[in-house]
C-alpha positions as CSV (number, residue, x, y, z in Angstrom):
1,X,114.9,-84.9,-1.9
2,X,118.4,-84.7,-0.7
3,X,119.3,-84.2,3.0
4,X,122.1,-81.9,4.0
5,X,124.9,-83.8,5.7
6,X,124.5,-81.8,8.9
7,X,120.8,-82.6,9.0
8,X,121.7,-86.3,8.9
9,X,124.1,-85.8,11.8
10,X,121.6,-83.8,13.8
11,X,118.9,-86.6,13.4
12,X,121.4,-89.2,14.5
13,X,122.5,-87.1,17.5
14,X,118.8,-86.4,18.5
15,X,118.0,-90.1,18.3
16,X,120.9,-91.1,20.5
17,X,120.0,-88.4,23.0
18,X,116.3,-89.4,23.1
19,X,117.1,-93.1,23.5
20,X,119.7,-92.6,26.2
21,X,117.0,-92.3,28.9
22,X,115.5,-95.7,28.2
23,X,115.4,-98.1,31.0
24,X,117.9,-100.4,29.3
25,X,120.4,-97.7,28.8
26,X,124.0,-98.6,30.0
27,X,124.7,-97.5,33.6
28,X,128.1,-96.0,34.4
29,X,129.0,-96.6,38.1
30,X,129.8,-93.5,40.1
31,X,133.5,-92.7,40.6
32,X,134.8,-93.3,44.1
33,X,136.4,-90.3,45.6
34,X,140.2,-90.6,45.8
35,X,142.2,-89.6,48.9
36,X,144.7,-86.9,48.3
37,X,148.1,-88.3,47.3
38,X,151.4,-87.6,49.1
39,X,152.4,-85.1,46.4
40,X,149.3,-83.1,46.9
41,X,149.6,-83.1,50.7
42,X,153.2,-82.2,50.5
43,X,152.5,-79.3,48.1
44,X,149.8,-78.0,50.3
45,X,152.1,-78.0,53.3
46,X,154.8,-76.2,51.4
47,X,152.5,-73.6,50.1
48,X,151.1,-73.1,53.6
49,X,154.6,-72.5,55.0
50,X,155.4,-70.1,52.2
51,X,152.2,-68.2,52.9
52,X,153.0,-68.0,56.6
53,X,156.4,-66.5,55.9
54,X,155.1,-64.0,53.4
55,X,152.2,-62.9,55.6
56,X,153.2,-59.5,57.1
57,X,150.4,-59.2,59.6
58,X,151.2,-59.8,63.2
59,X,148.9,-61.8,65.3
60,X,146.5,-59.7,67.5
61,X,147.3,-59.7,71.1
């Protein structure tokens, strides 16, 4: 009986998926949140100033 090549790949992928939940599975540490960089903060400020200039609404009095 010959197995189709995709069948062999499916069996291997299923086996890896099932065994990934074992207690001895490798643990990936969670990523630490990064603080926004200077470029991102500068771009946000620039976009805010452009949006303030383009906004045609007048403040309510």
